[in-house]
TISEVEX-399728 format. One record per residue (C-alpha): residue number from 1; x, y, z. Coordinates in nm, 3 decimals. Layout:
BEGIN
+-----+---------+---------+---------+
| pos |      xx |      yy |      zz |
+-----+---------+---------+---------+
| NUM |       X |       Y |       Z |
...
+-----+---------+---------+---------+
This chain:
BEGIN
+-----+---------+---------+---------+
| pos |      xx |      yy |      zz |
+-----+---------+---------+---------+
|   1 |   4.085 |   1.100 |  -2.680 |
|   2 |   3.800 |   0.994 |  -2.451 |
|   3 |   3.881 |   1.062 |  -2.085 |
|   4 |   3.868 |   0.771 |  -1.844 |
|   5 |   3.559 |   0.768 |  -1.624 |
|   6 |   3.583 |   0.627 |  -1.272 |
|   7 |   3.367 |   0.340 |  -1.148 |
|   8 |   3.030 |   0.517 |  -1.161 |
|   9 |   2.794 |   0.731 |  -1.356 |
|  10 |   2.950 |   1.043 |  -1.504 |
|  11 |   3.244 |   1.174 |  -1.305 |
|  12 |   3.126 |   1.046 |  -0.967 |
|  13 |   3.329 |   0.770 |  -0.805 |
|  14 |   3.099 |   0.577 |  -0.572 |
|  15 |   3.380 |   0.366 |  -0.432 |
|  16 |   3.564 |   0.681 |  -0.330 |
|  17 |   3.249 |   0.829 |  -0.178 |
|  18 |   3.196 |   0.522 |   0.040 |
|  19 |   3.566 |   0.500 |   0.129 |
|  20 |   3.583 |   0.863 |   0.241 |
|  21 |   3.248 |   0.861 |   0.423 |
|  22 |   3.231 |   0.879 |   0.801 |
|  23 |   3.058 |   0.619 |   1.015 |
|  24 |   2.742 |   0.830 |   1.039 |
|  25 |   2.734 |   0.887 |   0.662 |
|  26 |   2.774 |   0.515 |   0.598 |
|  27 |   2.493 |   0.442 |   0.845 |
|  28 |   2.267 |   0.692 |   0.666 |
|  29 |   2.346 |   0.543 |   0.324 |
|  30 |   2.289 |   0.190 |   0.453 |
|  31 |   1.956 |   0.290 |   0.608 |
|  32 |   1.840 |   0.457 |   0.287 |
|  33 |   1.945 |   0.159 |   0.079 |
|  34 |   1.758 |  -0.077 |   0.313 |
|  35 |   1.433 |   0.122 |   0.309 |
|  36 |   1.460 |   0.163 |  -0.068 |
|  37 |   1.487 |  -0.213 |  -0.119 |
|  38 |   1.200 |  -0.271 |   0.127 |
|  39 |   0.989 |  -0.008 |  -0.053 |
|  40 |   1.039 |  -0.168 |  -0.393 |
|  41 |   0.953 |  -0.510 |  -0.253 |
|  42 |   0.637 |  -0.370 |  -0.092 |
|  43 |   0.546 |  -0.184 |  -0.411 |
|  44 |   0.569 |  -0.507 |  -0.611 |
|  45 |   0.362 |  -0.696 |  -0.352 |
|  46 |   0.085 |  -0.434 |  -0.323 |
|  47 |   0.072 |  -0.383 |  -0.700 |
|  48 |   0.019 |  -0.758 |  -0.746 |
|  49 |  -0.244 |  -0.767 |  -0.470 |
|  50 |  -0.442 |  -0.471 |  -0.604 |
|  51 |  -0.420 |  -0.591 |  -0.964 |
|  52 |  -0.549 |  -0.932 |  -0.858 |
|  53 |  -0.827 |  -0.769 |  -0.656 |
|  54 |  -0.932 |  -0.559 |  -0.956 |
|  55 |  -0.933 |  -0.854 |  -1.197 |
|  56 |  -1.125 |  -1.085 |  -0.965 |
|  57 |  -1.372 |  -0.812 |  -0.867 |
|  58 |  -1.463 |  -0.759 |  -1.231 |
|  59 |  -1.512 |  -1.134 |  -1.269 |
|  60 |  -1.731 |  -1.142 |  -0.958 |
|  61 |  -1.949 |  -0.851 |  -1.070 |
|  62 |  -2.002 |  -1.017 |  -1.406 |
|  63 |  -2.109 |  -1.337 |  -1.230 |
|  64 |  -2.327 |  -1.153 |  -0.979 |
|  65 |  -2.534 |  -0.964 |  -1.232 |
|  66 |  -2.571 |  -1.259 |  -1.470 |
|  67 |  -2.660 |  -1.533 |  -1.218 |
|  68 |  -3.016 |  -1.590 |  -1.105 |
|  69 |  -2.949 |  -1.775 |  -0.776 |
|  70 |  -2.757 |  -1.644 |  -0.477 |
|  71 |  -2.626 |  -1.991 |  -0.397 |
|  72 |  -2.458 |  -2.015 |  -0.737 |
|  73 |  -2.305 |  -1.671 |  -0.688 |
|  74 |  -2.180 |  -1.775 |  -0.345 |
|  75 |  -2.008 |  -2.083 |  -0.484 |
|  76 |  -1.834 |  -1.873 |  -0.749 |
|  77 |  -1.743 |  -1.601 |  -0.499 |
|  78 |  -1.565 |  -1.848 |  -0.271 |
|  79 |  -1.317 |  -1.918 |  -0.551 |
|  80 |  -1.232 |  -1.547 |  -0.591 |
|  81 |  -1.033 |  -1.507 |  -0.271 |
|  82 |  -0.854 |  -1.195 |  -0.390 |
|  83 |  -1.169 |  -0.992 |  -0.457 |
|  84 |  -1.291 |  -0.757 |  -0.182 |
|  85 |  -1.639 |  -0.753 |  -0.338 |
|  86 |  -1.669 |  -1.131 |  -0.327 |
|  87 |  -1.568 |  -1.129 |   0.041 |
|  88 |  -1.835 |  -0.869 |   0.118 |
|  89 |  -2.097 |  -1.070 |  -0.068 |
|  90 |  -2.000 |  -1.393 |   0.112 |
|  91 |  -2.036 |  -1.221 |   0.451 |
|  92 |  -2.382 |  -1.090 |   0.360 |
|  93 |  -2.495 |  -1.422 |   0.212 |
|  94 |  -2.379 |  -1.621 |   0.515 |
|  95 |  -2.569 |  -1.386 |   0.748 |
|  96 |  -2.875 |  -1.416 |   0.526 |
|  97 |  -2.849 |  -1.796 |   0.538 |
|  98 |  -2.836 |  -1.790 |   0.918 |
|  99 |  -3.151 |  -1.577 |   0.928 |
| 100 |  -3.330 |  -1.811 |   0.689 |
| 101 |  -3.231 |  -2.111 |   0.902 |
| 102 |  -3.358 |  -1.938 |   1.218 |
| 103 |  -3.690 |  -1.871 |   1.050 |
| 104 |  -3.728 |  -2.237 |   0.950 |
| 105 |  -3.637 |  -2.383 |   1.288 |
| 106 |  -3.837 |  -2.136 |   1.499 |
| 107 |  -4.204 |  -2.064 |   1.514 |
| 108 |  -4.402 |  -1.775 |   1.377 |
| 109 |  -4.269 |  -1.537 |   1.643 |
| 110 |  -3.907 |  -1.625 |   1.565 |
| 111 |  -3.971 |  -1.586 |   1.194 |
| 112 |  -4.126 |  -1.243 |   1.247 |
| 113 |  -3.841 |  -1.133 |   1.474 |
| 114 |  -3.582 |  -1.251 |   1.222 |
| 115 |  -3.764 |  -1.071 |   0.946 |
| 116 |  -3.778 |  -0.742 |   1.137 |
| 117 |  -3.414 |  -0.742 |   1.245 |
| 118 |  -3.269 |  -0.940 |   0.957 |
| 119 |  -3.194 |  -0.655 |   0.722 |
| 120 |  -2.997 |  -0.471 |   0.994 |
| 121 |  -2.797 |  -0.786 |   1.065 |
| 122 |  -2.711 |  -0.831 |   0.698 |
| 123 |  -2.615 |  -0.466 |   0.668 |
| 124 |  -2.383 |  -0.491 |   0.970 |
| 125 |  -2.224 |  -0.804 |   0.823 |
| 126 |  -2.162 |  -0.624 |   0.494 |
| 127 |  -2.012 |  -0.322 |   0.672 |
| 128 |  -1.783 |  -0.540 |   0.887 |
| 129 |  -1.660 |  -0.729 |   0.582 |
| 130 |  -1.599 |  -0.407 |   0.387 |
| 131 |  -1.402 |  -0.259 |   0.677 |
| 132 |  -1.193 |  -0.575 |   0.707 |
| 133 |  -1.116 |  -0.568 |   0.335 |
| 134 |  -1.010 |  -0.203 |   0.342 |
| 135 |  -0.785 |  -0.277 |   0.638 |
| 136 |  -0.627 |  -0.565 |   0.449 |
| 137 |  -0.572 |  -0.355 |   0.137 |
| 138 |  -0.419 |  -0.070 |   0.339 |
| 139 |  -0.187 |  -0.304 |   0.528 |
| 140 |   0.173 |  -0.169 |   0.515 |
| 141 |   0.088 |   0.102 |   0.262 |
| 142 |   0.159 |   0.360 |   0.534 |
| 143 |   0.522 |   0.241 |   0.530 |
| 144 |   0.557 |   0.389 |   0.181 |
| 145 |   0.418 |   0.721 |   0.303 |
| 146 |   0.667 |   0.722 |   0.590 |
| 147 |   0.958 |   0.645 |   0.357 |
| 148 |   0.848 |   0.917 |   0.117 |
| 149 |   0.820 |   1.175 |   0.395 |
| 150 |   1.130 |   1.087 |   0.599 |
| 151 |   1.392 |   0.976 |   0.345 |
| 152 |   1.478 |   1.325 |   0.212 |
| 153 |   1.538 |   1.446 |   0.566 |
| 154 |   1.753 |   1.144 |   0.649 |
| 155 |   1.954 |   1.209 |   0.334 |
| 156 |   1.985 |   1.577 |   0.425 |
| 157 |   2.112 |   1.477 |   0.769 |
| 158 |   2.382 |   1.266 |   0.605 |
| 159 |   2.475 |   1.557 |   0.379 |
| 160 |   2.506 |   1.798 |   0.672 |
| 161 |   2.728 |   1.554 |   0.859 |
| 162 |   2.940 |   1.506 |   0.545 |
| 163 |   2.982 |   1.880 |   0.488 |
| 164 |   3.079 |   1.937 |   0.852 |
| 165 |   3.336 |   1.659 |   0.826 |
| 166 |   3.469 |   1.802 |   0.498 |
| 167 |   3.512 |   2.151 |   0.643 |
| 168 |   3.686 |   2.011 |   0.951 |
| 169 |   3.935 |   1.830 |   0.728 |
| 170 |   3.993 |   2.146 |   0.521 |
| 171 |   4.047 |   2.347 |   0.840 |
| 172 |   4.306 |   2.097 |   0.960 |
| 173 |   4.489 |   2.109 |   0.626 |
| 174 |   4.471 |   2.488 |   0.610 |
| 175 |   4.398 |   2.479 |   0.237 |
| 176 |   4.057 |   2.608 |   0.122 |
| 177 |   4.096 |   2.617 |  -0.255 |
| 178 |   3.811 |   2.520 |  -0.486 |
| 179 |   3.981 |   2.192 |  -0.566 |
| 180 |   3.994 |   2.087 |  -0.201 |
| 181 |   3.641 |   2.203 |  -0.118 |
| 182 |   3.447 |   2.082 |  -0.423 |
| 183 |   3.517 |   1.708 |  -0.398 |
| 184 |   3.428 |   1.645 |  -0.030 |
| 185 |   3.122 |   1.874 |  -0.044 |
| 186 |   3.005 |   1.708 |  -0.365 |
| 187 |   3.048 |   1.365 |  -0.208 |
| 188 |   2.846 |   1.478 |   0.094 |
| 189 |   2.555 |   1.573 |  -0.133 |
| 190 |   2.534 |   1.211 |  -0.244 |
| 191 |   2.336 |   1.134 |   0.074 |
| 192 |   2.066 |   1.382 |  -0.029 |
| 193 |   2.046 |   1.221 |  -0.371 |
| 194 |   2.013 |   0.879 |  -0.207 |
| 195 |   1.731 |   1.011 |   0.011 |
| 196 |   1.543 |   1.142 |  -0.293 |
| 197 |   1.605 |   0.814 |  -0.476 |
| 198 |   1.434 |   0.628 |  -0.191 |
| 199 |   1.156 |   0.883 |  -0.142 |
| 200 |   1.029 |   0.953 |  -0.495 |
| 201 |   0.916 |   0.598 |  -0.589 |
| 202 |   0.764 |   0.552 |  -0.243 |
| 203 |   0.557 |   0.872 |  -0.269 |
| 204 |   0.436 |   0.792 |  -0.621 |
| 205 |   0.339 |   0.437 |  -0.522 |
| 206 |   0.174 |   0.551 |  -0.198 |
| 207 |  -0.050 |   0.803 |  -0.376 |
| 208 |  -0.138 |   0.550 |  -0.646 |
| 209 |  -0.227 |   0.277 |  -0.395 |
| 210 |  -0.432 |   0.509 |  -0.175 |
| 211 |  -0.629 |   0.623 |  -0.480 |
| 212 |  -0.697 |   0.265 |  -0.590 |
| 213 |  -0.802 |   0.160 |  -0.240 |
| 214 |  -1.050 |   0.450 |  -0.227 |
| 215 |  -1.203 |   0.318 |  -0.548 |
| 216 |  -1.245 |  -0.025 |  -0.386 |
| 217 |  -1.404 |   0.140 |  -0.082 |
| 218 |  -1.658 |   0.319 |  -0.302 |
| 219 |  -1.729 |   0.004 |  -0.502 |
| 220 |  -1.793 |  -0.200 |  -0.187 |
| 221 |  -2.030 |   0.067 |  -0.055 |
| 222 |  -2.220 |   0.073 |  -0.383 |
| 223 |  -2.232 |  -0.305 |  -0.403 |
| 224 |  -2.356 |  -0.334 |  -0.044 |
| 225 |  -2.638 |  -0.090 |  -0.121 |
| 226 |  -2.736 |  -0.285 |  -0.434 |
| 227 |  -2.721 |  -0.619 |  -0.253 |
| 228 |  -2.937 |  -0.487 |   0.032 |
| 229 |  -3.196 |  -0.361 |  -0.216 |
| 230 |  -3.208 |  -0.702 |  -0.383 |
| 231 |  -3.260 |  -0.896 |  -0.062 |
| 232 |  -3.516 |  -0.642 |   0.062 |
| 233 |  -3.726 |  -0.706 |  -0.248 |
| 234 |  -3.697 |  -1.085 |  -0.242 |
| 235 |  -3.653 |  -1.185 |   0.124 |
| 236 |  -3.795 |  -0.911 |   0.348 |
| 237 |  -4.120 |  -0.821 |   0.180 |
+-----+---------+---------+---------+
């Protein structure tokens, strides 16, 4: 005959755990549940953002190396709003356009001045755009790192409070058999399990996102160097 299992996984009754928990234990479990839900929502959002950035960046690079005119590349890049590389290119192209306009409107001295300082201006524009894109990609990722680092300790705190409460109840009853000790102590350990449940996905996602963002940082640096070489050869000779 198959034994009846309570409302839960295995022999653990979650309803009983919540019913017997103290106010502090309930607060710990509620906090861990809240940060876990927030972490999963953030993981889904950042995964979508980074996947879109990767897809559109590949599209932009294909367009960049195949096109023969910067204006055509600029028009295509404006449509790829999720690509960090396209944003960096647009910033450099817009600065280059300003320099070209200054050279046309001014005299020979203005043209020479723009030519001498133009490459530094374009480089600064590329660096500013790359920094802004990294900041945008890193936005709220640190929350996952905080959850991964703090959740196990919050869960452990709940477990300690639960064990202290269990031992106080046992002391009041004056009965310290295995049957009376095992259940309350086991229920108290549920908080530690909840902390690990919140922490593990957050740590895995945090490390994955940081690694992918570093790749974008390297790609933007390499692209900026290539773009500067191109405009040096064609516009600042």
